[in-house]
C-alpha positions in Angstrom: -5.8 17.9 -3.1 -5.4 21.3 -4.7 -1.7 21.6 -3.6 0.8 18.8 -3.4 2.6 17.9 -0.3 6.3 19.0 0.1 8.7 16.6 -1.4 10.9 15.5 1.7 8.0 15.0 4.2 6.3 12.9 1.6 9.3 10.8 1.1 9.7 10.3 4.9 6.0 9.4 5.2 6.2 7.0 2.5 9.3 5.3 4.0 7.7 5.2 7.4 4.5 3.5 5.9 6.7 1.1 4.0 8.5 0.2 7.3 5.1 -0.2 8.9 4.0 -2.6 6.2 7.2 -4.6 6.6 6.6 -4.9 10.3 3.0 -6.0 9.9 4.0 -8.6 7.2 6.8 -9.8 9.4 4.2 -10.8 12.1 2.9 -13.5 9.7 5.9 -14.3 7.5 9.7 -14.7 7.8 11.6 -11.5 7.2 12.6 -12.1 3.6 9.0 -13.1 2.7 7.7 -10.1 4.4 10.1 -7.8 2.4 9.0 -9.5 -0.8 5.3 -9.3 0.1 5.5 -5.6 1.0 7.4 -4.9 -2.2 4.7 -6.6 -4.3 1.9 -4.6 -2.6 3.8 -1.4 -3.3 4.3 -2.3 -6.9 0.6 -3.2 -7.2 -0.2 0.3 -5.8 2.1 2.0 -8.2 0.7 0.2 -11.1 -2.8 1.1 -10.1 -1.9 4.8 -9.7 -0.4 4.8 -13.2 -3.4 3.1 -14.7 -6.0 5.2 -13.0 -4.2 8.6 -13.4 -6.2 9.6 -16.5 -9.6 8.6 -14.9 -11.8 10.4 -12.6 -10.9 11.0 -8.9 -13.9 9.1 -7.9 -12.9 5.9 -9.7 -9.4 6.3 -8.3 -10.7 6.6 -4.7 -13.0 3.7 -5.0 -10.3 1.5 -6.5 -7.9 2.5 -3.8 -10.3 1.7 -1.0 -11.2 -1.6 -2.6 -7.4 -2.6 -2.8 -6.8 -1.4 0.7 -9.8 -3.5 1.9 -8.7 -6.6 0.0 -5.2 -6.3 1.3 -6.3 -5.8 4.9 -8.9 -8.6 4.9 -6.3 -11.1 3.5 -3.8 -9.9 6.2 -6.5 -10.4 8.8 -7.6 -13.8 7.6 -3.9 -15.0 7.6 -3.5 -13.7 11.1 -6.6 -15.5 12.4 -5.9 -18.7 10.6 
């Protein structure tokens, strides 16, 4: 992106996505476990952003899509099982 998003709408969007992740995790786990699982996924994403910040945008996008696919497939497998 050539220009960053405004600060407050970005915070609200991030909070909304976090609440959505908690809701999805709560479908499979008890509430406390869902909160912990969503916190772990958030921390994994923040670490990956930090580590990939100095690399190319293409590597960052590929890694982000890979992490999203892994998290989604694990969630789907747990839901079906």
